C-alpha positions as CSV (number, residue, x, y, z in Angstrom):
1,X,100.7,127.0,93.0
2,X,98.1,124.2,92.9
3,X,94.4,124.8,92.4
4,X,91.8,122.1,93.0
5,X,88.2,122.1,91.7
6,X,85.7,119.5,92.9
7,X,82.5,118.5,91.0
8,X,79.8,116.0,91.3
9,X,78.1,116.7,94.6
10,X,74.3,117.0,95.0
11,X,71.3,115.4,96.5
12,X,71.1,111.6,96.5
13,X,68.8,109.1,98.2
14,X,70.0,106.7,100.9
15,X,71.4,103.6,99.3
16,X,72.3,105.4,96.1
17,X,75.6,106.3,94.5
18,X,77.4,109.4,93.4
19,X,80.8,110.1,91.9
20,X,82.9,113.0,92.9
21,X,85.8,114.3,90.7
22,X,88.6,116.8,91.4
23,X,90.7,118.5,88.7
24,X,94.1,119.8,89.7
25,X,96.3,122.4,88.1
26,X,100.0,122.4,88.1
27,X,102.7,119.9,87.3
28,X,103.2,118.0,90.6
29,X,99.9,116.1,90.6
30,X,101.4,112.8,89.5
31,X,104.1,112.8,92.3
32,X,101.7,113.9,95.1
33,X,99.5,112.2,97.5
34,X,95.8,113.2,96.8
35,X,92.7,112.4,98.7
36,X,89.2,113.3,99.9
37,X,88.1,114.7,103.2
38,X,84.7,115.6,104.5
39,X,83.2,117.9,107.0
40,X,79.7,117.4,108.3
41,X,77.8,120.3,110.0
42,X,79.2,121.1,113.4
43,X,82.0,118.6,113.0
44,X,85.7,118.6,112.2
45,X,87.1,117.8,108.8
46,X,87.9,114.1,108.6
47,X,89.8,111.9,106.2
48,X,87.7,109.8,103.8
49,X,90.3,108.3,101.4
50,X,93.7,109.0,100.1
51,X,95.8,107.6,97.2
52,X,99.5,107.8,97.0
53,X,101.6,108.5,94.0
54,X,102.1,104.8,93.5
55,X,98.4,104.0,93.8
56,X,98.3,102.8,97.4
57,X,94.9,103.6,98.9
58,X,93.7,104.2,102.5
59,X,90.1,104.6,103.6
60,X,88.3,105.6,106.8
61,X,86.8,102.6,108.4
62,X,83.3,104.1,108.0
63,X,83.6,104.0,104.2
64,X,85.5,100.9,103.5
65,X,83.8,98.6,101.1
66,X,81.5,101.5,99.9
67,X,83.8,104.1,98.5
68,X,86.5,103.8,96.0
69,X,89.2,106.4,95.3
70,X,91.1,106.5,92.0
71,X,93.4,108.8,90.1
72,X,94.3,109.6,86.5
73,X,97.7,111.2,86.3
74,X,97.3,111.9,82.6
75,X,94.3,114.1,83.3
76,X,95.4,115.4,86.7
77,X,92.2,114.1,88.3
78,X,91.2,112.2,91.4
79,X,87.8,110.6,91.8
80,X,85.7,109.2,94.6
81,X,83.0,106.6,93.7
82,X,80.5,106.5,96.6
83,X,77.9,103.8,96.9
84,X,75.5,102.5,99.5
85,X,75.2,106.0,100.8
86,X,73.9,106.7,104.2
87,X,72.6,109.8,105.9
88,X,75.8,110.0,107.9
89,X,77.7,110.5,104.6
90,X,76.1,113.9,104.3
91,X,78.9,116.5,104.3
92,X,81.0,118.9,102.3
93,X,83.6,116.9,100.5
94,X,87.0,118.4,100.0
95,X,89.7,117.4,97.6
96,X,93.3,117.5,99.0
97,X,96.7,117.4,97.5
98,X,99.8,117.1,99.7
99,X,103.1,118.0,98.0
100,X,106.0,115.5,98.2
101,X,108.3,118.3,99.3
102,X,107.5,119.8,102.8
103,X,104.1,118.2,102.8
104,X,102.2,121.4,101.9
105,X,98.4,120.8,101.8
106,X,96.2,122.3,99.1
107,X,92.4,122.2,99.3
108,X,89.5,122.6,96.9
109,X,86.5,124.7,97.9
110,X,84.4,121.6,98.5
111,X,81.3,120.1,97.1
112,X,78.2,119.3,99.1
113,X,76.8,115.8,99.2
114,X,73.4,115.4,100.8
115,X,72.0,112.0,101.4
116,X,68.2,111.9,102.0
117,X,66.7,109.1,104.0
């Protein structure tokens, strides 16, 4: 069983920066793909960024050049550095882990990021 716990959300001004972190339990973190998704009010949950076990990253077009995802396998953590924030970035951000076997998805409870204009 995997448990994910996000931290770092809050209120930030447009143009500002914030760093989200996610701590994972269990022993499969280092061999799993991990990432961040977000869900704005009234909208579906969308991919923000993912990072594979070998460090390959993929970003949504809307965040390319502004957000950076990274992982620390020694600490079982994945982080999302967010900069040049816009009001459209306001959402609940969820940490995700996808297991290498069967592709089972685990989710954190989410952390709210509110960007004020």
